[in-house]
N, C-alpha and C positions, 0 to 999 in steps of 0.2 A: 334074813335080809325084810325090814317095814313094806307094809304095802304103798306107804306114803315115797319110803327113799326109791322103792321098785319105780314106779310112775314117774320121780322126780329121774330117776337113769332114765326110765325109756324117752320121757320129754327130750333130755340133752343129749342123748342118742340120735334124737330124729330133726333138733333144729339146734343143739349147738347152745350155747351161753346167747343168747338170740336178744342182745342189745343193738341196737342200730349205733352205727359209728356217729363220731363225730361230726363229721362234715355232712350226717344227713339231717341237718336241721336249718332254720327258719334263716333266710338271706336273704344280705339288699340286692331289689333288682335294680336294672338300668331306671327303669320311672322311677324307684322311691329314691335314685344315687339322683340323679336331678330334679326331682322336688326338695332336695334338700339345698343341693346346690343353688337351685335358683329362689333357695328363700336368704339364702346369705349365709349359711353356717356352714362353716368353716370345717376340714378334713376332720381337725383333733376333736369336732361332735361323733363323725362316727368311730374313733377310737374310744370315745370316752362313753358312748350311748351306753352302755351296761356296765360302766366301772362306776355307777353312784351306789348310794348305800340300797343295799337290798330289800326288795319288797319278800316277805318272807312269809312262809304257808307251812300247816305241820297238822296231823292229824289229831294233834291234842294225847298224846298219852300221858300215862302217868309213867314216871322214870324214877329210878332206885334212888337215884340224890345220896348218896354216901361216902363220896369223894369230893376233896379237891382238890387234890394231884394225880397223876399217871406218870410213872415209872413205867417203858415199855422197854424190854430187852428184845431188840431182835439177834437169834443164834443164826448168822448167816453162813449159810453152807447145808443146814441142817443136821442135825445131830439124830443118829440111832436112837428109835424113841422104845425098843426094845431091850437094850442096854441102858437107859435110864429112867425115864419119869412113867415108862408101861414097862416095866423091866418082864422079861421072863427067862427066866432059868434054863439054858440050853447044855444040858451034860456033856462033853465033850469039845463042845463051841465056847461057851462064856468062862472065860479064865477064873481059876478058884479065887485068883485075889477081888474077887468083884466080892467075894464072901457075902451072898445072897442071906439074909434075913425079915423075921414078918417082924415089923414095927406098925403098932397100931393098925392091925388088920390088913399092911400092906405089905408084899414083896420087895425090897428094897438092897439093890448094891450097897449094901455098906462100904465096902471096900472102897469104892469108885466115887460116892457123895455122900461120906460121913456126917457130915456137919448138916446139910440138909437133911438127911435120916431121921437127925435127931432135933430136925424144929420139921414134923412133916406135919403135927396139927397146927402149923402157923400157915401153913399154903393149902390151895385145892389144885385137882388137878384134870384137864377134860381131857378124856383120852377115848372121844367119838370124834376127833377132828378129822377132816380130810382136806386137803389141798385141791384146787381144780387147775394147778399147772406144775410140771416137773422140769423145768428148765430155769435155773438158778434167778437169772436176772426177772423172769418175767413173774415170778411166782413172789420172791423179794418183796418187789412194787406193788403188787396186789398184799400182800400182806401189808404195808405200810396206806395204802389209799383204800383199802374194804370195796375193790372193785376189779373188773379185768381192765388193766390196763389197755387193750386194744380195743375196749368197747366205747360206750357213750361216753361224750368228753372225758376219759382213761387218760389222754394224752394231757390234759391240763387240770387234772385231778390235783388237789390241796393233798398233801398230808394228815393225816389222821389230829396229827398234832397242830397243824394250819387250822383246820376246823373248832379244835377246841383253843386256841389262842383266840380266832375270832369271836368265839361265843362269849369269851370270859374278858373281854378288854374291858365291857364296863365294869367291871369290877376291881379294877384294879384304882390303886389309890396313888395320891401325889405324890408319895414319897418313893415308892418302887419305880428301879430303873432297871430290872432285868426285864430281859427280854419273854415274853410267855412263851415261848418253844425252844428250849434248848436241845442241840444235837450235839451226843459224845462221840468223839471214833465213829463218827457217822459222815462223813467228807463224801462221799457218793450215795448218801440218801436221797429219797424223794423230798423237793421242796414245799411250799407255798401253793404250787401251781397256779392258779388263776388270780389267785384272791390277792391281796395290795402285799407289797415286800413287808409291810410292818409285822406283817404272821409269817413269815418265812421263820426256819430253824435258825439260829444262833449255832453256829456248827466251831467246837473247841474240841482240840486233843488235847484231854487232861497233860496238866506238866507239875513239877513240883515248884514253880516259878510262878506259877498261874497265867493270867491272859498277859501275853506281850503286848507293849505299847500302849499303855493305859496313863503315860506320863507322857512329857515334853525334855526332848535334851537340854533347851534353852529354859526350864522352869516353868510353875504353875502361872506365874505373871502375864511372862509373853506369851503362853499358850492362850490365856485369855483377852488378849489385847487383837491377836491375830483372829482369835475365832470371831469376835466382834467386827472386827474387819471385814471378816468374809461375810458377816449379814446384811454389812451397808452396803456393800458391791451387789450382790447378786439373789437378798431376798424375793425381788420381784420375779426372780425367774426361777425358785427353789418352791416358792408358797402360794400354793392355787396357780401352780404355772401354766403359763398359756401353751406351753410346751405338752402339756400334758402328764399323766400318771407317774411316767418314769422318771421327772423333774422331782415332784412331789416324793415319791421312795426317796432318793436320793436325799432331799430333806429329813426325812422318816431318820434314814442311816445317822447323817449328822447330828440330829436331836439324842438320839438313843446312845450315841456313840459318847456324846459329851458328858452326858451322865454318867457313866460308867469311868470319865478320866478323874484320876487323882480323887478317887473313892476307897476308901478303908474296907466296906463291906467286899470289892470286888477281891480284893485279896485274902479276907478269910474265906470268901463260898468259894475259890477256882485254883487256890494256893492250899499245900501239904506237903508234911515234913516224910522222908522217910521212913517213918514209925509206923505213922500213918497208913504210907501206902502197905506195911506191911501185915496188918492187921487184916485187911482188904487182899493180901498174896501177891504183893509186888508186881504187878501186871497190866494191862493195858485195860483191861474189862474191870478188874480190881480199881482203879485209879477212877474208872469212870463211874463205878457204883459210889464212890468214897466223895466223887463232886458232887453225883445226884444229892446224895442226903446232905452236903453241906449248903449246895445251892437252894432243897426246900427251909433246912433251919433258918437260913435270911430272911425269909420270908418277902423276897424283893420282887414279886409280880409272877416268877415261872412257875406255872400250870402243868406242862407235859415236857417229860427228858425223854427222851430215845438216847436208847444205849444200842450200838452194833457192838456184838460179840465177834469180832474176826477172828477169831482163834484156830480156825481151821477145820471149821465141822465138816467139809467134805472129803470121806472117807472112803475111797472106794480102792484102795490098799493099805492092807498092814492094820487094819483098825485097831484091833490090839498090842500094837510094838507103843513102848514104852511112851513115845513120842507123840503118839496117838491120842486114843480116847482117855488113856489114865492122865495125863500129862492136863489135856484140853479139862476132863472132867476136874481136876483138882481146883484149875483157873477157877473155874464155874460155881465150885463148890463153895472157895474159898470167900471167892467177892459176893456170891447170892444171900449165901447166911451172913455174915456180917452185913449185908446191905439192912436185911432183913430184923436185924438185932441191935442196929443202929437208928432205924425206924421208932422201934421200938422207944429204945433209950431220950430218942428226942423227942416222943410225943407225937409223930408225924405217920405210926404206923396206921393209925384207926383211920385218919381221913387220906392216905394216899395206897391207891390201887398199883401193883408190881404186876405188870402183865408180859411172860417171856415165850417166846414161839420161836422155830425157823417158820422156814416156809416150804416145808413136807418133811417126810419122814426116809428111813431107808429100808431096803429088804431084810428079810426074814430070816430066821434060819438059818443055819449052816453060810456060814461067807462065802463070798464068789472064791473062783480060781485063784484071784490077785490077793486072797484074803481081807479084804473089803465088805463094801454093805453099797448097795447101788440105789438111786433113787426110788422113790413108793409113796404112793398119794396119804396112806395114814401116817397120821402123826400127833401130837399133842397138843396141849397148850395148859400155863402154868399161871395159877391167881392167887396173890398175897392180898393182905391190905385190904384199905379199903371198905368195908364194912363185910367181905368177902368169910363166907364159915370154913375156916382153918381144919386141914383133914378128910375135905369135901373131894370125893372121886367120883366125878360124873361120866358115865360109861364105862364100859366094858370091850376088850376088844377077845379075838379068839383064842386059842392058845397059844398061837404061832405068833399072833399080833399084827397077822396081817390085813386085817378088816373086824368092824365093829359086829359085835354080836350082843351087846346091848347099847341102845346110844344114849338114853339114862336120860332123859330130857324132853319137853311139855312137846315137843314138834317132830317125835319121834323121828329123826333121821340124822344123818350126819351133820356135825357142826362144820361150820365153814369161815373162810377169814373176815366175811361181810356180818355173819353173827359176832366175831370178836367186836369189829368194831360200835356195831349197834349196843355191844356190852359196856364197852369204852365209857360210850355218850350215855347211857345210861346212868351211869354209875354215875358221872360227871353231873347229872341233871341237866342232861342236853338234848330233848327232843329228835330221837334218831330217825325219825320221819320228815322231818323239815327239810325244805325243797327251796335254794336259793334263787331267786330269778335276776344274779347278776351277773353271768356266767356269761363268755362273749355270746355275741346273736339273740342272748334273751333265750337259749334253749331250757333253760331250769336247772339247777345241779342238786343232783337229792342226795343227802348224805351219805343216807345207805339206800345202794340201787332197788329199785322193786320192779324193774320189767326183767322178763325171764322166769323158766319153771318156779324159781323158790322163790317163797316172800324170805325175809331175813329178820331175828328177831335178836333179841339179848338172851344170855343163858342166865336164867333166873335163879336156877337152881343151884348156880354158886351161892348164892347167899342162904341159904339151907331151906 
């Protein structure tokens, strides 16, 4: 273990993740309240005080700026790293059907992930990553917001995708009608936090028929008439509303929905045939990867797509039974390998960064008495496209995979979820040191948190 990581571990043991809580922040005093009230300012002022356009500060770092889009795949439940992307062959434990072979200098379970094994030159793997927490809900949220959910502003922190959406909003063109942040199979995923609702994830469960309710049973003419009537009746309540942001948000919802009604591009992007689904493995994760490629190909303004793989990676029992890891591995192998292939075919691979990770890893060595693997901080992260150097392996674990033997990057410590967040922002040309001063009561929202014993950075070694 490096001296840097030893010092970090000592600090963490002594102080913990020493973020101030959200409630330890500047607040309205009674005196200030009555000053405002005496000045004749209504309660809406209090609610809107920090919902205005943000004052933004940053240290002005240089970003990689190699990607225009991100597809983030959350492997919910946490797959076993030593059975997949940090493979360790354990005689007597590892199934012979995994057929380990060395490809491109990497020991790979060719029987479990054969298609991705053939695409090793297309993606990079971080093997020196560790999770902060071993509770599914906490760690999954941490992965999506790049900070401790129980820490400063954690309970109102936006999804990384919402930050990308607000940062890239000025680049949208008039004809682009899709939301900037699309969430597929992610109904329980993190939303926009305190940011305006227009930057919230548009949640969709992919289906062959596409998105429902994009036409009206009474026809387009009648729909247009009713929509105009609605505007004539309540525009004054929804646009620059005296009732505050919630009503403005409703207006944004109406406008966004109207733009997708009777729009053939919507059907082209969100619907698909059974044959297309079969190419991706005929699974929910495969269908999400399929829709992601079609949405990006449509060029309708979507810049960040989150896909949640709810395929059952939490394998505490019988991990090697046919319905567990072998079945889930096939789902992932079919879906992600075809995703990478189609991104290439559509000319999107070089400007679309694919990121994939679970919330933590799983115990190593022989399986438990229940035939499974329990929770472990050691994990992996997968990167492809968006300028990333394919075939690159960052870091290495010890013989069992229980801990890092070589960190493999400039900071000479574990890679954390916050570093992955900073890497995504840098790839998208977003200054990860940005602080927005529009959070509730003006505490200052850091895109990547800076308090605590660790300073976080992009993993620039991914670019070679």
